[in-house]
RONU-449341 format. One line per 4 residues: number of its first residue (from 1); for each residue x, y, z of C-alpha. Coordinates in pm, 1 decimal, always signed. Example, Ala and Ser with C-alpha at 12.3 -4.5 7.8 and 13.67 -1.06 7.14 Angstrom:
1	+1230.0/-450.0/+780.0 | +1367.0/-106.0/+714.0
//
This chain:
1	+13.7/-28.0/-47.1 | +287.0/+195.1/+43.5 | +422.1/+235.2/-271.8 | +67.2/+234.8/-445.2
5	+79.1/+633.9/-256.1 | +418.8/+686.3/-306.0 | +343.0/+601.7/-715.3 | +3.2/+821.7/-707.2
9	+178.5/+1125.0/-511.5 | +428.7/+1094.3/-773.6 | +174.1/+1075.2/-1041.9 | +10.2/+1390.6/-898.8
13	+276.2/+1584.6/-854.0 | +382.1/+1481.8/-1239.5 | +104.6/+1576.6/-1351.9 | +99.9/+1926.1/-1120.4
17	+430.0/+2020.0/-1274.7 | +296.1/+1999.7/-1608.6 | -4.7/+2234.6/-1500.7 | +238.8/+2478.2/-1351.3
21	+446.8/+2490.7/-1678.1 | +146.4/+2527.2/-1892.6 | +68.1/+2841.4/-1725.8 | +357.7/+3001.8/-1696.9
25	+509.6/+2833.9/-1362.2 | +824.6/+2715.1/-1362.6 | +1094.9/+2524.3/-1074.2 | +1361.6/+2475.4/-1353.4
29	+1432.3/+2625.9/-1666.6 | +1410.7/+2450.0/-1997.1 | +1734.4/+2309.3/-2188.3 | +1885.8/+2586.0/-2353.8
33	+1648.1/+2852.1/-2204.3 | +1769.2/+3226.9/-2273.5 | +1741.3/+3481.6/-2042.7 | +1712.5/+3845.8/-2094.3
37	+2069.4/+3883.6/-2079.9 | +2112.3/+3651.2/-2328.9 | +2276.4/+3305.4/-2088.2 | +2162.5/+3024.0/-2224.6
41	+2090.2/+2720.2/-1902.7 | +2124.4/+2434.0/-1922.1 | +1938.3/+2224.2/-1612.7 | +2219.5/+1943.7/-1598.8
45	+2472.2/+2245.6/-1612.0 | +2321.4/+2456.6/-1362.5 | +2572.3/+2610.2/-1100.7 | +2533.1/+2734.4/-731.1
49	+2557.0/+3068.8/-899.2 | +2204.4/+3058.9/-1069.0 | +2046.4/+2982.5/-708.8 | +2012.3/+3169.0/-380.0
53	+1906.1/+3043.0/-48.1 | +1611.5/+3216.2/+192.5 | +1499.6/+3008.7/+476.6 | +1668.5/+2678.4/+367.6
57	+1452.1/+2747.3/+58.9 | +1693.1/+2661.5/-258.3 | +1521.2/+2925.4/-510.2 | +1646.1/+2968.4/-874.0
61	+1780.7/+3293.3/-993.6 | +1571.3/+3441.8/-1288.4 | +1570.7/+3786.9/-1499.0 | +1195.1/+3708.1/-1584.7
65	+924.4/+3519.8/-1523.6 | +547.6/+3477.6/-1541.9 | +365.6/+3492.3/-1232.1 | -58.3/+3455.7/-1288.8
69	-32.9/+3591.1/-1637.3 | +198.0/+3894.7/-1585.7 | +550.7/+3858.0/-1698.0 | +800.2/+4041.7/-1414.1
73	+1163.7/+4127.7/-1490.8 | +1388.6/+4195.2/-1227.8 | +1408.5/+4542.3/-1321.2 | +1076.3/+4597.3/-1226.5
77	+1009.1/+4725.6/-1602.6 | +629.3/+4720.0/-1734.9 | +668.1/+4780.2/-2130.1 | +662.5/+4417.9/-2186.9
81	+375.9/+4333.4/-2035.3 | +227.2/+4657.6/-2168.8 | +291.8/+4543.9/-2525.4 | +178.0/+4165.9/-2431.5
85	-189.0/+4333.4/-2259.3 | -228.9/+4552.4/-2606.4 | -99.7/+4303.1/-2793.5 | -384.8/+4043.1/-2629.2
89	-678.2/+4330.0/-2665.4 | -575.6/+4346.1/-3016.5 | -693.6/+4008.6/-3104.4 | -1027.9/+4063.4/-2938.4
93	-1063.9/+4341.8/-3185.9 | -989.3/+4137.0/-3450.9 | -1265.7/+3906.2/-3376.8 | -1495.2/+4184.6/-3307.4
97	-1392.6/+4364.1/-3588.6 | -1735.1/+4327.0/-3796.2 | -1934.1/+4388.8/-3490.2 | -1740.8/+4720.5/-3418.2
101	-1778.0/+4892.2/-3750.5 | -2144.3/+4718.6/-3829.6 | -2443.5/+5002.7/-3859.4 | -2696.2/+4765.7/-3731.4
105	-2519.4/+4781.4/-3434.6 | -2585.5/+5111.8/-3216.6 | -2258.8/+5305.1/-3102.5 | -2385.5/+5290.3/-2712.0
109	-2384.3/+4890.1/-2757.0 | -1987.2/+4933.0/-2926.8 | -1899.2/+5138.4/-2639.2 | -2015.6/+4866.5/-2394.6
113	-1860.3/+4603.1/-2545.4 | -1512.5/+4787.3/-2580.6 | -1528.3/+4859.3/-2178.7 | -1633.5/+4483.2/-2096.1
117	-1456.5/+4301.0/-2311.2 | -1185.5/+4468.4/-2463.2 | -1066.2/+4705.1/-2226.1 | -1044.2/+4494.8/-1924.3
121	-785.2/+4275.3/-2123.9 | -523.0/+4577.4/-2156.1 | -643.2/+4637.1/-1817.9 | -513.2/+4270.0/-1627.1
125	-304.2/+4361.6/-1348.5 | -257.9/+4758.4/-1435.6 | -271.4/+4811.2/-1041.2 | +122.0/+4780.9/-1048.2
129	+210.4/+4980.4/-1313.5 | +431.1/+5328.8/-1337.7 | +277.3/+5534.4/-1612.2 | +558.6/+5749.8/-1774.3
133	+441.6/+6008.7/-2045.5 | +564.7/+5734.3/-2299.1 | +383.7/+5441.6/-2171.5 | +31.5/+5666.6/-2103.4
137	+75.6/+5780.4/-2502.0 | +112.0/+5447.5/-2593.6 | -191.3/+5339.1/-2411.9 | -413.7/+5632.7/-2492.2
141	-341.7/+5629.7/-2876.1 | -404.3/+5246.9/-2877.2 | -780.2/+5332.5/-2700.6 | -814.4/+5605.2/-2993.5
145	-767.0/+5341.0/-3236.6 | -1038.6/+5164.8/-3135.7 | -1290.7/+5429.5/-3077.2 | -1235.5/+5541.6/-3435.6
149	-1350.9/+5221.3/-3565.8 | -1644.0/+5228.8/-3329.8 | -1756.1/+5612.0/-3397.0 | -1614.9/+5600.2/-3736.4
153	-1586.4/+5897.2/-3935.6 | -1729.1/+6208.8/-4084.9 | -1869.9/+6329.8/-4359.5 | -1786.4/+6660.2/-4499.4
157	-1855.9/+6793.1/-4811.3 | -1885.0/+6466.3/-4983.6 | -1583.5/+6368.3/-4871.6 | -1513.1/+6149.6/-4539.8
161	-1211.0/+6262.6/-4268.5 | -1102.3/+6102.3/-3966.2 | -1249.8/+6235.8/-3627.4 | -939.1/+6408.0/-3423.6
165	-864.6/+6334.3/-3077.5 | -1019.3/+6618.6/-2915.0 | -1343.7/+6523.9/-3119.7 | -1319.6/+6132.3/-3000.1
169	-1263.6/+6237.1/-2650.9 | -1583.9/+6425.8/-2663.1 | -1822.3/+6177.9/-2805.6 | -1675.9/+5935.5/-2600.0
173	-1774.5/+6086.0/-2301.4 | -1538.6/+5878.8/-2028.7 | -1228.1/+5899.2/-1853.8 | -934.9/+5798.9/-2080.8
177	-768.3/+5458.5/-2033.5 | -465.5/+5603.2/-1819.8 | -782.6/+5779.6/-1599.2 | -916.7/+5436.1/-1544.8
181	-518.5/+5317.9/-1392.3 | -479.8/+5519.4/-1192.8 | -832.9/+5531.8/-1026.8 | -759.3/+5118.5/-986.8
185	-397.6/+5233.9/-858.7 | -592.3/+5427.8/-558.8 | -812.7/+5184.5/-485.3 | -572.7/+4933.0/-444.4
189	-397.0/+5140.6/-262.2 | -689.4/+5210.5/-38.1 | -672.7/+4844.1/+10.6 | -328.1/+4810.0/+163.2
193	-402.6/+5069.2/+363.2 | -658.4/+4864.3/+551.4 | -491.6/+4568.5/+608.3 | -381.8/+4438.8/+927.1
197	-73.8/+4567.6/+1079.1 | +29.8/+4188.7/+1099.0 | -3.8/+4159.9/+736.8 | +258.3/+4193.7/+511.9
201	+50.0/+4390.2/+246.5 | -24.3/+4621.3/+545.7 | +355.6/+4710.9/+619.3 | +508.3/+4628.1/+303.1
205	+518.6/+4944.3/+155.6 | +696.2/+5120.4/+463.9 | +948.6/+4835.1/+462.6 | +1069.2/+4828.4/+131.2
209	+1385.2/+5056.8/+158.1 | +1586.2/+5153.4/-158.2 | +1968.6/+5018.9/-236.4 | +2249.1/+5219.6/-365.1
213	+2201.3/+5532.1/-569.9 | +2356.8/+5511.6/-916.8 | +2399.3/+5767.9/-1096.0 | +2169.2/+5991.8/-1323.4
217	+1792.7/+6029.2/-1313.9 | +1604.8/+5744.3/-1072.1 | +1371.6/+5566.7/-1190.1 | +984.4/+5678.5/-1128.7
221	+876.3/+5416.9/-854.4 | +468.5/+5316.7/-824.6 | +466.6/+5441.6/-493.8 | +610.6/+5840.6/-566.7
225	+354.8/+5791.6/-896.0 | +47.6/+5728.8/-669.4 | +169.9/+5960.9/-430.6 | +174.3/+6238.5/-698.7
229	-172.9/+6150.0/-790.6 | -281.4/+6227.8/-429.3 | -97.7/+6515.3/-411.2 | -260.3/+6638.3/-726.1
233	-602.3/+6549.4/-559.9 | -482.0/+6804.1/-245.1 | -427.5/+6467.7/-20.7 | -148.4/+6432.8/+253.0
237	-240.9/+6138.3/+533.4 | -395.1/+5872.9/+263.9 | -401.0/+5654.7/+553.6 | -649.4/+5782.3/+751.2
241	-873.4/+5825.5/+486.3 | -801.4/+5501.1/+324.0 | -1002.1/+5413.7/+627.1 | -1302.4/+5518.8/+581.0
245	-1440.4/+5317.8/+240.5 | -1714.1/+5545.5/+105.0 | -1439.0/+5827.5/+147.8 | -1177.5/+5642.2/-30.0
249	-1459.1/+5535.8/-321.5 | -1490.3/+5916.2/-358.6 | -1141.2/+5976.0/-403.4 | -1099.8/+5691.0/-672.0
253	-1375.9/+5852.9/-850.9 | -1194.8/+6183.6/-882.3 | -890.0/+6055.3/-997.0 | -1025.3/+5986.4/-1309.5
257	-1124.2/+6356.7/-1354.3 | -742.9/+6425.3/-1347.1
//
């Protein structure tokens, strides 16, 4: 019976590893896997320098990995993740292309489909993004591209022309995708602020310490970007305000108007 249970457990572990690998979780690199630094790693030739130990647990070093569908890099850069999100959303738009251009479907319905199906594909895990001007422009250009498909052009003097950015903004009448991201970040910040003190999530923002400062302009941090939004709203002690859910919802709503 012991041997049967052992065989069954080994078989379950094997199936679990296969499912994890399919979903983007791997404890060991595949043969000749190439990381961002260009180095190839062979599982049979890995050295101890490829690993680190924490609490007697052996952890493999990696410059990038996927966790819950999100690509995380050692430099904490989100450009690759944003590109992947936009690419996935474009696939959805491609399948809905005839629907979005159809004259038999109202613009209101098309707009609702965009907000409930297409846009959430891009916004997945966007609460963790740091928005630079370049990223904001990329996201807003993509959104206007979709909205132009929904609203079409304007006919003037028997000729069709493309709607301007201001015309798209006026006819859409909703916060831009970057404003939605800023609101979602504040919503998550409020969740962190209300977390009990004994939980790691409640203290992680205060315990983070920067390493050695490099020369040149420092990178924009997530917390600094969020604090900038709070300053624009005139909010200083955000933790005391985050305790009241109803008041914090009002603050999150105001963020969409920045």
